[in-house]
C-alpha positions in Angstrom: -14.4 -9.6 6.1 -11.3 -10.7 4.3 -8.4 -11.5 6.6 -4.7 -11.5 5.9 -4.6 -15.3 5.8 -7.4 -15.3 3.1 -5.4 -13.3 0.5 -2.2 -12.9 -1.4 -1.0 -9.4 -2.2 1.1 -8.1 -5.1 1.8 -4.9 -7.0 0.4 -4.5 -10.5 2.2 -2.8 -13.4 2.2 0.9 -13.1 2.3 4.3 -14.7 4.4 7.3 -14.0 4.2 11.0 -14.3 5.1 14.3 -12.6 7.5 12.8 -10.1 5.3 9.9 -9.0 4.5 6.4 -10.0 1.1 4.8 -9.7 0.5 1.0 -9.1 -2.4 -1.1 -8.0 -2.1 -3.2 -4.9 -3.8 -6.4 -6.0 -5.7 -8.4 -3.3 -6.5 -12.0 -4.4 -8.8 -14.2 -2.4 -6.8 -17.5 -2.2 -9.1 -19.0 0.5 -11.8 -21.6 -0.2 -14.5 -19.2 1.0 -16.1 -15.9 -0.1 -14.9 -12.8 1.8 -15.7 -9.1 1.7 -13.4 -6.1 1.7 -14.2 -2.4 2.1 -12.2 0.7 2.7 -8.6 1.6 2.7 -5.7 -0.7 3.3 -3.1 0.6 5.7 0.1 0.9 3.7 3.7 2.0 4.8 7.2 1.5 3.7 9.4 -0.9 5.6 13.1 -1.6 5.6 16.0 -2.7 7.7 16.6 -6.2 9.0 13.5 -6.0 11.3 11.0 -4.5 8.9 11.0 -1.2 10.6 8.4 1.4 9.3 10.0 4.2 7.2 8.2 7.5 7.2 4.5 8.1 7.6 1.6 5.7 6.7 0.0 6.3 3.3 -2.4 9.2 3.1 -6.0 8.0 2.4 -7.3 9.7 -0.7 -10.9 10.1 -1.8 -14.0 8.5 -0.2 -14.6 5.1 1.2 -16.0 2.9 -1.6 -18.6 0.2 -1.4 -17.9 -3.3 -0.2 -16.3 -5.7 -2.7 -17.4 -9.3 -2.4 -14.6 -11.7 -3.5 -15.3 -15.3 -4.4 -12.4 -17.7 -4.2 -9.9 -16.7 -6.9 -11.3 -13.2 -7.5 -9.3 -10.0 -6.9 -9.8 -6.5 -5.7 -7.3 -3.6 -6.0 -6.4 -0.4 -4.2 -4.4 2.2 -6.2 -1.2 3.6 -4.6 0.7 6.8 -5.5 4.4 6.6 -4.8 6.1 10.0 -4.8 9.7 9.9 -5.8 11.9 10.6 -2.7 14.2 13.0 -4.7 11.2 15.3 -5.1 11.6 16.3 -1.4 14.4 18.3 0.2 17.0 15.7 1.3 17.3 17.2 4.8 13.5 16.8 5.4 13.2 13.5 3.5 16.2 11.7 5.0 16.3 9.2 2.0 16.3 5.6 3.2 16.4 2.3 1.4 13.1 0.4 1.6 12.5 -3.3 1.1 8.8 -3.1 0.4 5.4 -2.3 1.9 3.6 -3.4 5.1 -0.1 -3.7 4.3 -3.0 -4.1 6.6 -6.3 -5.0 5.0 -9.3 -2.9 6.2 -10.5 -3.9 9.6 -7.6 -6.3 10.0 -4.8 -6.3 12.6 -2.5 -8.8 10.9 -0.2 -7.4 8.2 1.4 -8.8 5.1 4.6 -7.8 3.4 4.8 -6.9 -0.3 8.4 -6.7 -1.7 9.2 -3.6 -3.6 12.8 -2.2 -3.1 13.4 1.5 -3.6 13.9 4.7 -1.6 11.6 6.3 0.8 11.7 9.2 3.2 12.3 8.4 6.8 11.7 12.1 7.8 8.5 12.8 9.5 8.2 16.5 8.4 8.2 16.2 4.6 5.8 18.7 2.8 3.2 16.4 1.4 2.8 12.6 1.3 5.3 10.1 0.0 2.5 7.4 -0.3 -1.2 7.8 -1.0 -3.8 5.0 -1.2 -7.3 5.0 -2.5 -10.2 2.8 -1.4 -10.5 -0.9 -2.5 -12.4 -1.5 -5.7 -13.1 -4.5 -8.0 -10.0 -5.4 -10.0 
C-alpha cells in the first residue's frame, strides 16, 4: 500500500458550478518503488496555528473503486467537491478561515497537508456536506 512518505499531494485545476468547485487531489508516487492505492482518502479542512480540523470530514461519495498500481513517478487522483461556505446559513456554518486540507491516504494513519486557503464551515450541524470525496482512480 502507498504510504504518506511515498507520495506528494497537490490539487489540480478545477471546475465550478452551482455553488461548488471541483478539483482533483493528485497523488504522485515519488518513492523508488511501486505501491498500490485503493479507496477513499480521508480529507478535512484545517486551520489555525495548530492545524485544527474545521468542520466534518469529507463525505465519501460513490463506490470504492479498484486498486491503482503506481510505478515510481505515476499519479492517481481522487475528485473532491468543495461547497462554497456562503451556501449555508451563517449561524449553522460558522464561516472560518482554512489553511488547507489534511489528507490521509486509504489504510494510512500518517497525514499530509495540502495548502489551499479559503473559508470552511466550523459548524457541525450544516445541512449537507461542505466537502465530498470520490474513490481514488488513475490520473
